[in-house]
C-alpha positions in Angstrom: -17.8 -26.4 -118.4 -19.0 -30.0 -118.0 -22.3 -28.9 -116.5 -22.8 -26.4 -119.4 -21.9 -27.9 -122.7 -25.0 -27.7 -124.1 -24.9 -24.0 -123.7 -21.2 -23.8 -124.8 -22.3 -25.8 -127.8 -24.8 -23.3 -128.8 -22.5 -20.3 -128.1 -20.1 -21.7 -130.4 -22.7 -22.4 -133.4 -23.8 -19.1 -132.9 -20.6 -17.1 -132.5 -18.2 -19.3 -134.4 -20.3 -19.9 -137.7 -18.1 -20.7 -140.6 -15.0 -21.9 -138.3 -14.0 -25.3 -138.8 -12.6 -27.4 -136.2 -9.4 -27.6 -138.0 -9.4 -23.8 -138.0 -10.0 -24.2 -134.3 -7.3 -26.7 -133.7 -4.5 -24.4 -135.8 -5.5 -21.3 -133.5 -4.9 -23.5 -130.2 -1.7 -25.0 -131.8 -0.4 -21.4 -132.5 -1.2 -20.4 -128.8 0.6 -23.1 -127.2 3.7 -24.0 -129.7 6.2 -23.0 -132.2 7.1 -25.9 -134.4 10.5 -26.5 -136.4 10.5 -29.5 -138.6 13.7 -31.8 -139.3 14.4 -34.6 -141.7 16.6 -37.5 -140.2 20.0 -38.3 -141.6 18.5 -41.8 -142.7 16.9 -40.3 -145.5 18.0 -42.4 -148.8 19.8 -40.7 -151.4 16.9 -41.5 -153.8 14.4 -39.6 -151.5 16.4 -36.5 -151.0 15.3 -35.5 -154.6 12.0 -35.4 -153.4 13.0 -33.4 -150.5 15.2 -30.7 -152.4 12.1 -30.5 -154.7 9.7 -29.9 -152.0 11.6 -27.6 -149.7 14.8 -25.2 -149.9 12.9 -23.2 -152.5 13.6 -26.1 -155.2 17.5 -25.8 -154.7 17.6 -22.2 -154.6 18.0 -22.4 -151.0 20.1 -24.5 -148.4 19.5 -26.8 -145.7 21.1 -26.8 -142.2 22.4 -29.9 -140.3 21.7 -29.7 -136.4 23.0 -32.1 -133.9 19.4 -32.5 -132.2 21.0 -34.6 -129.2 22.1 -31.2 -127.6 18.6 -30.0 -127.6 16.6 -32.5 -125.9 15.9 -31.0 -122.6 13.4 -28.2 -121.9 12.3 -25.9 -123.3 12.4 -28.0 -126.5 10.3 -31.1 -127.0 11.5 -33.4 -130.0 8.9 -35.8 -131.4 8.9 -38.2 -134.3 6.1 -37.8 -136.7 4.0 -40.8 -137.1 2.7 -41.3 -140.7 -0.9 -42.8 -140.5 -3.7 -43.7 -143.3 -6.5 -41.9 -141.5 -6.5 -38.7 -139.7 -7.0 -38.8 -135.9 -10.6 -38.4 -134.7 -11.3 -34.7 -133.0 -13.9 -34.7 -130.2 -14.0 -31.0 -129.4 -16.3 -31.6 -126.7 -13.6 -34.0 -124.9 -11.6 -32.7 -121.7 -8.6 -33.3 -123.2 -8.5 -31.1 -126.2 -6.8 -27.7 -125.7 -4.0 -28.9 -123.4 -0.6 -29.1 -124.9 -0.1 -33.0 -124.8 -3.3 -33.5 -126.9 -2.3 -30.6 -129.4 1.3 -32.0 -129.6 -0.2 -35.5 -130.5 -1.9 -34.1 -133.2 0.8 -32.2 -134.7 2.5 -35.5 -134.5 0.8 -37.0 -137.4 1.1 -36.9 -141.4 -0.1 -38.6 -144.2 1.3 -41.9 -145.0 2.8 -40.6 -148.4 5.2 -38.2 -146.7 6.7 -41.1 -144.8 10.0 -40.8 -146.9 10.6 -37.6 -144.9 11.6 -39.5 -141.8 10.4 -36.3 -139.6 10.9 -35.2 -136.7 9.5 -31.9 -135.0 10.6 -29.6 -132.4 8.0 -28.1 -130.2 8.8 -24.7 -128.1 6.3 -22.6 -126.4 6.0 -19.1 -127.5 7.3 -17.5 -124.3 10.9 -19.0 -125.0 11.0 -17.7 -128.3 12.5 -14.3 -129.8 9.8 -12.3 -131.5 10.8 -9.6 -134.3 8.8 -8.1 -137.1 10.1 -8.1 -140.7 10.1 -5.5 -143.3 6.6 -6.3 -144.1 5.5 -5.8 -140.4 4.8 -9.3 -139.9 6.3 -10.9 -136.4 8.0 -14.3 -137.0 9.2 -16.1 -133.9 12.6 -17.5 -133.7 14.0 -20.3 -131.5 17.3 -19.7 -129.4 19.9 -22.0 -129.5 23.5 -22.7 -128.9 25.9 -21.9 -132.1 27.6 -25.5 -131.6 24.8 -27.4 -132.5 24.9 -26.3 -136.1 27.1 -29.0 -137.8 26.9 -28.3 -141.4 25.2 -26.3 -144.5 24.6 -27.8 -147.8 23.7 -25.4 -150.7 21.2 -26.5 -153.2 22.1 -26.9 -156.9 20.7 -23.4 -158.0 21.5 -21.5 -155.0 22.5 -18.0 -155.9 26.2 -17.2 -155.9 25.7 -14.1 -154.1 24.0 -15.7 -151.2 26.5 -18.9 -150.9 29.1 -16.1 -150.7 27.4 -14.4 -147.7 27.1 -17.8 -145.8 30.3 -19.1 -146.5 31.8 -15.6 -145.2 29.5 -15.7 -142.2 30.4 -19.3 -141.1 34.2 -18.4 -141.5 33.8 -15.8 -139.1 30.7 -16.9 -136.7 30.8 -20.5 -137.1 34.2 -21.9 -137.6 34.3 -25.9 -138.0 31.1 -25.9 -139.7 31.0 -28.3 -142.9 30.1 -26.3 -146.1 28.8 -28.7 -149.1 27.3 -28.0 -152.7 24.7 -30.3 -154.2 25.5 -31.3 -157.6 23.9 -33.9 -160.1 25.6 -37.4 -160.2 27.5 -37.8 -163.4 25.6 -40.9 -164.2 22.6 -41.9 -161.7 19.3 -39.8 -160.9 20.9 -39.0 -157.7 22.4 -35.9 -155.8 25.9 -35.8 -154.3 27.7 -33.3 -152.5 31.1 -31.5 -153.0 33.0 -30.0 -149.9 32.9 -26.3 -150.4 35.3 -23.6 -148.7 35.3 -21.3 -151.5 32.0 -20.8 -153.2 33.3 -19.8 -156.6 35.3 -23.3 -156.7 31.7 -24.8 -157.6 29.8 -24.1 -160.9 26.2 -23.2 -160.3 23.9 -25.1 -162.5 21.1 -23.5 -164.2 19.5 -25.8 -166.3 17.4 -28.6 -165.2 
């Protein structure tokens, strides 16, 4: 490849016209990894408002608490996100692009404005995942893990009652000991607090803003 870079570059220009370098990187990452994103327990209370707004379908979903200390060995690779002002330079002619370490390094960078998330990402090879098709025929990749690493579930403020009932019943049967909580508006502050929840009917669903 080193001896034929000009030929390869010309081949790329002819056959890959319209495909951007970022598209190429995304394709290579997809071939090498499946990625799960996590937030640190050190996220501040005021920052949780942003987290719930950006994720979990704006409080209609839930978040799951994992103990990542039990997932730090192969096949899992857990990396802390670096927040930068500028994007990393990509030299697609370099020998290092395309190997898993370089691609993992790219996936560890985000814009500085997202620093409040205190994010970690877990990388797993596609060959170590379970692949299943959903009702629309789209193939999804699932990372296997021991049930013991699930420590808690928090339901969003607007999580539907029916969904809460299903998850609570499932946890009682399959995941005993998992802490269940419901997010609620703080009585006086612009903040979110959590109430322990064993019976979802005990906590009224808030539908307003």
